N, C-alpha and C positions, 0 to 999 in steps of 0.2 A: 388490520387491527390497529387501534390507537388508544391512547389513554393518557394518564398523567406522566409527563417525562420527569426523569430524575437525572441530575448531572453526574458526570463521572468523578471518581476520586483520584484518577491518575493525574499526577502533577508533572507537567512538562517543565523543562528548564526555562526559567524566565528571569527577567530583571527584578530587583527588589521592589522597584516602583510598581511594576505590573502586578506583582503578588500583593502588595499593599492595597492597590485599587480593588482587586478581587476580594480581599478580606474585608475591606471597608464596606463594599456593596453587600456582602453576605451578612455582616453585622447589622447594616441598616435595614435589612429584610427581617432578620431573626428577632431582634429586640422588640420592634413594634408588634410583630406577629405574636410572639409569646405573651407579651404584656396585654395586648388587645384581646386575644382569645381568652386568657385567664380572667381578665376583668369582666368581659361580656358573659362568660359562663358563670362566674360568681353571682352576677346579677340575675341570671335566668334560672339558676339552680333550683330555687324554691318552686318554680313552675313545673319541674320535671317530676313525674310520678315515679314511685318505686318500680312499677312495671316497665316504664320507659328506660329507667336506669339499668334494669336487668337486660332489656333488649339491646341497649347500646353496648353493654359489656360483651354480649354475644356477637354483635356486629363487629366490634373491634377485634375479637379473637378470629372471626372468620376472615375478615379482610387482611389481617396480619398474616394468616397462613397463605392466603391466595397471593399476597404481595411477595412471598418468598420464591415465586416462580415467574419473575419478570421476563420481558422480551428485550434482548439487547438490540439496539438499532444502529447507532453511529458513534464510534470512538468513546465507548463507555456509557453513552446516554441510553436509558432504558425506558420502555413503555410499561406502565403499570397494568397488570391484569385485573386489579381491583377497582378500576374506574366505574363500571356500571354498579358495583356494590356500594361504592361511595356515593353515587348518585341516588341510590335508594335511601341511604342515610340522610342525604341532603333534602330529599323530598318528604321524609317522614317526620323529622325531628327539627327543633329550633336551630337556627343558623349557628349559634355559638356552640351548642351541643354537637352538631354535625362537624364543626371545625375541630373541636377537641377530639372527637372520635377519629377524624382523619389524621390528626397529628400523632395520636397514639398508635394507630393502625398502620401507618406508612412505614412498615418495616422494610429493611433492605438487606439481602444476604451479604452485601459487601460490608455492612456494619459488623456482622458477626465475624467476618474474616479480617476485620480491621484494615480494610482497603480504603476507607474514607476516614478523614479526621473528624473530630467532634463537631467543629463548626460546620463542615460540609454536610454532615449527617443532619444537624439541626436545620440547615437551610433547605435540604431536600424535603424534610417533613413540613417545614413552614410553608414552602411554596405550594405543596399539595393541600394543606389545610386552608390556606388563604383562598385557593381556587374553589374549594368545596364551600367555604364560608360565603363567598360571593354568589355562587350558584344557588345555595340554599336560600340566601336572602332574597334573590330575584324570584325564585319559585314560590316561596312562602308569601311574598307580597302579591302575587298574581293568582295563586290557585291553592287548592287543598286536595290531597289525594282522596279524602273521604267524602267530599261533597261537591266537587266541581265537575262540570260537563266535560266530555271527552275532548272536544275540540280545544277548549281553553286549557285543559291539562297538557295536550300535545304542544300547544304554542308556548306555554310556560316552561315546559321541560326543554324545548328547543332553545329558547332564550337563555335558560340556565346553563345549558351545555355550551352555548357560544361564549357566555361570560366566563365559565370555567376554563374553556380553551384559551381565551385571550389572556386571562391572568396567569395561568400556568405556562403557556407558551412564551409570554412576554418575559416573565421572570427567568425562565431557563435560557432564553435567547441572550439576554444581557450577560448572565454569568458565563455562558459558553463563549460569548464574544470576548470577554475579558480573559477567560481561561486559555483559549486557543489563539488569541490575538488575531481575530478575524473580524471583518465587517459584519454587523448584525444581519444584513440581507443574505450574506453567504451562509451564515449559520442557519437561517430559516430554510434555505434551499437544502442544506445537508440534513437537517432534522426531519424534513418532510418526507413521508413515505409515499412514493408515487406522485401523481398529480395532486394539486391542491384540492380540487373538487372531490377526488376519491377520498382523500384524507378527511375532509370535512364531513362527507357523507358517512364514512365509517364512524367518525366521532359522534355525530348526531344519532346514528343508528344505535350505538351502544347506550346513549342517553335514553333513547326510546325504549330500549331493552330494560334499562333500569326502572323506567316508569311503569312498564308492564309488571315487573317483579314487585314493585311497591304496591300496585293495585292488588296483586294476588296476596301479598303479605297481610293486608288489612282485612281480607276475607275471613270471617270467623271459622276456626277450625283448621286453617291452612298455615298461617304464620311462617315459621322457619322451614316448613316442608317445601316452600317455594325456592329456597336457596339452591338445592342441587339442580333444579331446573335451569338455573342461571350458570352455575359454576361448570357443570359438565360440558355444555356447548362452548364455554370460554376455553376450556382445556383443548377441545378438539380444534377450535379456531386457532389456538396457539400453534398446534402442530402444523396446520395448513399454512400459517404465516411463515414458519421456519422453512417449509418446503418452497414457498413462493420466494422467500428471501434467498435461498440457496440457488434457485433458478436465475434470479436477477444477478447474483454475484457471478454465476457461471457465464451468463451472457456478457457481463462487463469484462470478465477475463478473456472471453473469446474476442471481444472488440479490441482489447489491448494487444492480443496476439496478432490480430489482423494488422493493427498499426505497426507493430514491430516487423512483421513480414514485409509490409509495404516499405518501411524504412530500409530494411536490409536489401530489398529488391532495388530501391533507388541507389543504394551504395554500390550494389553489384553493377548496375547500369553505368554508374560513374566510373567504376574500375574498368569496365569494358571500353568506355569512351577513351579513358587514358591509354589503354592498350592499343586502341585503333590509332590514336594520335602518335603513340610511340612507334608503331609500325610504319605509319605514313612518313614520319620524320626520318626513320631509318631508310626507307625506300628512296626518299628524295635526296637526303644528304649523303648517304653512304653507298647504298647498293647501286643507285642510278649512275653515280659518278664512276664507280668501279667498272660497271658494265660498259659505260661509254669509253673508259680507258682501255678496256679489253677489246672493244671493237676497233679502236684506233690501232692498237698493237697488232691485231690480226691483219688489218689493211697494210701496215708497214711490212709485216712479214711476207705478205703476198707480193708486194712490190720488190722486196729484196730477192725473193725466190725467182721472180720473173727476170730480174737483172743478173742472176747468177751469182749474187753475193751471199755465198753460203755461210761465211763467218758471221755476217750481220744477221742473217736469218736465224742462225742458231742462238745468237744473243737475244734476239727479239722473242724467240720461243721460250727462252728462260724467263724473260720478263712476263710473258703471257702466263707461264706456270705460276710465277710468284703472285701475279694479280689474281689468278683463280684461287690460290690458297688463301689469300687475304680475304677474298669474297666469301669463301666457305667459312673462315673464322668469324667474320662479321655475322653471318646468318646463324651460326651456332650460338654466338653470344646473345643474339636477339632471342632465340628460342630459350636459352638458359634464363635470361632476364624475365621472360613471360611466365616461366614455370617456377621461378625462384620464390621461396617462402620468406616472409619477414624474419623467420628464425635463422635462416642461413644454415651453414654446416655446423656452426659452433653450438647450437642448441638454445634452449630457453634461457638459461642463466645469462649467457653473454648477450643475447638479444635484449633482455630486460635491462642489463647494465648499460648497454649502448643507448637504449631509448631514454633511460633516466639521465645519463650523462648529457645527451643532446638536449633534452628538455630542461635540465638544470642550468644550462648555459644562458638561457633566455628568461629564466624565472627567478624571482627573488624569494626562493623557497629552499630550505635545506632538506635534501632527500637522504634518507638513511635506509640502506638496503642490507639484507641478510638473506642471501639466496643460495640454496643448495642445488647442486647439479643432480636432479632426480631424473633417471631414465623414464621417459614417457613416450607413448606413441605420438608421432608428429601431429595428428589432428588434435589430440588433447593438449599438447604443448602449445599449439597455435591458439586454441580456445583460451588457455590461461593468459597468453600474451595479449590477446585482444581485450580480455576482461581487465587486465592490469592497465593497459593503455587507456581504455575508456574511463576507468576509475580515476586515474591520475589526471586526465584532461578535465573530467567533471569537477574534481577538487580544485584545480587551478582556475577554472572558469567561474565557479559558483561559491566556493567555500572560503576563498582568500586565506589559505593556511600559512603558517610560518614554518611548519615541519610536516613532512610526509614520510611515513614508514612503510616499507614493502618487504615482506618476508615470504620466502618459499621454503617449506620444510617437508620432510617425509615424516609423517606421524603414524606409526604402526603400518597399517595396510592401506594408507591413503596419503596423498600429497595435499598439503594445505597451503593456500596462499592467503595472507592477511594484508590488507591495504588499509592504513589508518592515517588520518590527518587531524590536526588540531584547529580546524577552521570553524566557520560559523555553526555548522551543524544544521539540522532541520528536524521537523516532526515527521517520522516515517509513515504515520497514519494519514497525514494530510494528502489530498489529491495532488498528483503531479501537475506542474504547470503545463498549459496547453502546448503541444508540440515537443515536449521533452520526454524522450523514451530511453535515455541512457541507462538508468537502473533496470528498466524492463529488458533491454537488450542484453545487459550483463547477466541477468537472471536466466533469460532464455538460453544463452550460450552455455551456462553452467548445467542447466537441466538437460539440454540436448546431448551432452556428453555423459549423462548418467551421474552428474555430480550434485552438490548441494550449494545453495547460495543463502547467506545470512547477512542481514544488515542491522547495525545498531547505531543510532544517532539521536541527538537531542539538541535543541536550540542552545548554542553557546558551548556545547560539549564535544564538538568534532564528530567524525563519522568513522566507523569501522566496518569494512566489508570482508567477510570470510568466505572463501570458496574452497570446497574439498572435492577431490576426485579419487575414486578408488584406483589402486595400482595393480590389482590382482584379477581384473576381468579377463585378462588374456593369459594363456598358459602355453609353454613351449612343448611341443610334441617331441617324441623320440627322434623322428625323422628330420627335425629342424624346422618343420613347417609350423606356422602359427595356428594353434587350435583355439577357436573361440568358444566361449561358454554361452549362457542363455541370458546374460544380463542386458539391460537396455543399451549399454554402451558397446555392444558387439559390433556396431557399425563402424567402429574405429579400430581396424587391425593395427598391430604394431609389435614391439618386442616386449618381453616380460621385464619387470623391474629387476634391477641389480642393486642390492643394498650395500655393496662394497665399493670402495673407491670414490665416495662422495667428495666433491670439492666444496669447501666452505668458503664463501666470499663475503666480505664486509666492506662497505665503502660508504663514504659521506660525500655527497655532491652539493656544494653550496651554490 
């Protein structure tokens, strides 16, 4: 489906200069459009018959109702369902009358909900009416619905649709580029649905549909009975579009998950490589030397025993026992290091405090922490640690903050971690830069543990990440064995929460 795009009313945080540019552009479109359409209609009004005026009133009402069910496409931009109906108006009536009808009929449910300001609402209506005005002027100059041959009608309708597309898409692209601070070519790629050829074919197909409806409309005795023939298929097509869009979003989400899994797999491979290097270094530097020393001591003991030096043999055997104990201790230490969690024995709170203290020594950022010691299963605590670590590193790399706040609290039956910074911020709806999966990995870690992940940010307003995990998914049985429920996080066994004896920690690391 395609039609007349309308820009969003959502206002991202932007500089005063950028907002002024956007407002100036909207005014430069609205004022000439309103004055031009009003002046042109006033000149052509005597030529409009009472019958045409009545028909135009009905078309305005019908299109206004249809426009109340738009199709959302990208970041608040919407596709108008009334496009083929507006094409009918453009084909049947003088250009100025068609433009005025489009201006009055271009209703938007966001206007009723006061989600768009007055100037933006006027701009949305004007860009639709200008596109219809241009399309009607082209069609009326080349053909007439009541007397032109079919081939000429099709060519005129096709050219009118192309003109409508260019005017509408051009106006929306410029204002979206100013609104979202993106290059126009990127806006075009984002606004486009599917491949360009598919989009244009759909657009031209709807224009052809409008031409057929216009031909039926001028047949005596048919008139407005032809409108349901157009509107009902449009409603069905709208439902099909939503299904197709949902499948496309699911496919995109699956691709993102595959990228995350690939990144996690690469990290696991790197960790395995580090473990191999650690084992190799231990075998070369520690274990090999101890075994060589042990071999020498065995040879010395054998020589002492052969020479009958029992006292020296006994001392060498004591040395062998000491070397063997040292070797065993080194092997146990290696095994302990390989199995050790970043949390250590002290738990999540101390691990986060240590990480913040270590990071704060090398960063010109003030860290403010308020972390409760909440009893959690080790896997969930480890997930929270990695999410916090990833979020802090992302803020330091990309946001250039002056302050970073990290809180971990027990909130009712859940543990909540909030990571906030006062850095540059960003638009959460914008596509992530190529190769950057930090936010996606944090979200995946939260979801895999049965938790929730929320992100709030805006340009110049910092970023807030909120992660919540339930603390009651595990229950302690009477026998002391852990009993698991049926929640998605049952894969992480552990101990039940204890709401007593919480340790409250506050620190500021400059």
